C-alpha positions as CSV (number, residue, x, y, z in Angstrom):
1,E,21.9,57.3,7.4
2,E,25.6,58.4,7.9
3,A,24.8,62.1,7.0
4,I,21.4,62.0,9.2
5,D,23.5,60.9,12.0
6,A,26.1,63.6,11.7
7,L,23.1,66.0,11.5
8,K,21.7,64.6,14.9
9,T,24.8,65.6,16.6
10,G,24.4,69.3,16.1
11,E,27.8,69.9,15.3
12,V,27.3,70.3,11.5
13,T,27.5,73.8,10.5
14,F,27.6,73.4,6.7
15,A,26.5,70.4,4.4
16,S,27.3,69.8,0.8
17,L,24.7,67.0,-0.7
18,D,24.5,64.9,-3.5
19,H,21.1,63.6,-5.1
20,D,22.5,59.9,-5.9
21,L,24.1,58.3,-3.0
22,G,25.2,55.3,-5.0
23,N,23.9,51.7,-4.7
24,A,21.7,50.6,-2.4
25,I,22.4,47.9,0.4
26,P,21.1,44.8,-0.6
27,G,17.7,44.2,1.7
28,K,17.9,48.0,2.4
29,K,15.8,51.2,0.4
30,E,18.1,53.0,-1.7
31,V,18.1,56.6,-0.2
32,S,19.0,60.0,-2.0
33,G,20.1,63.7,-0.8
34,Y,16.5,64.3,-1.1
35,D,15.8,62.0,1.5
36,V,18.4,63.8,3.8
37,V,16.7,67.2,2.9
38,C,13.6,65.8,4.1
39,W,14.4,64.3,7.3
40,M,16.2,68.1,8.0
41,E,12.8,69.6,7.0
42,E,10.6,67.0,9.2
43,N,13.1,67.5,12.4
44,N,14.1,71.3,11.7
45,C,17.6,70.3,11.7
46,W,19.2,72.7,9.3
47,P,23.1,73.4,9.5
48,R,23.7,76.9,10.6
49,D,26.0,77.6,7.5
50,G,23.9,76.4,4.9
51,V,23.6,73.4,2.6
52,R,25.1,73.2,-0.7
53,I,24.2,70.7,-3.7
54,H,26.7,68.9,-5.7
55,S,24.4,66.7,-8.1
56,M,25.0,65.8,-11.5
57,N,21.0,64.5,-11.2
58,P,19.3,67.9,-12.5
59,V,15.8,66.8,-11.3
60,G,16.8,65.6,-7.9
61,A,18.9,68.6,-7.3
62,E,16.1,70.9,-8.0
63,R,13.7,68.9,-5.7
64,M,16.6,69.4,-3.2
65,L,17.0,72.9,-3.9
66,A,13.3,73.7,-3.5
67,A,13.1,72.4,0.1
68,I,16.4,74.0,1.2
69,E,15.6,77.5,-0.1
70,K,12.1,77.4,1.6
71,H,13.7,77.0,4.5
72,Y,16.4,79.3,4.4
73,S,14.3,82.1,2.7
74,R,11.9,82.0,5.9
75,S,14.7,82.0,8.4
């Protein structure tokens, strides 16, 4: 939620995202970096200077990278 709130400001020029964001808050759905990327895709809100993935989760990182590359390759 904090990452999305920051992106909404339009002031984020570069993002470095992890897939696994830690423990879920009790009573809330656990979100991942992939959810942040999906939000960016749905809202066409991409940092001007790009997005880097720094995740040790290879499957999650690959999903994120596919969406990120799709956006920046057509920009």
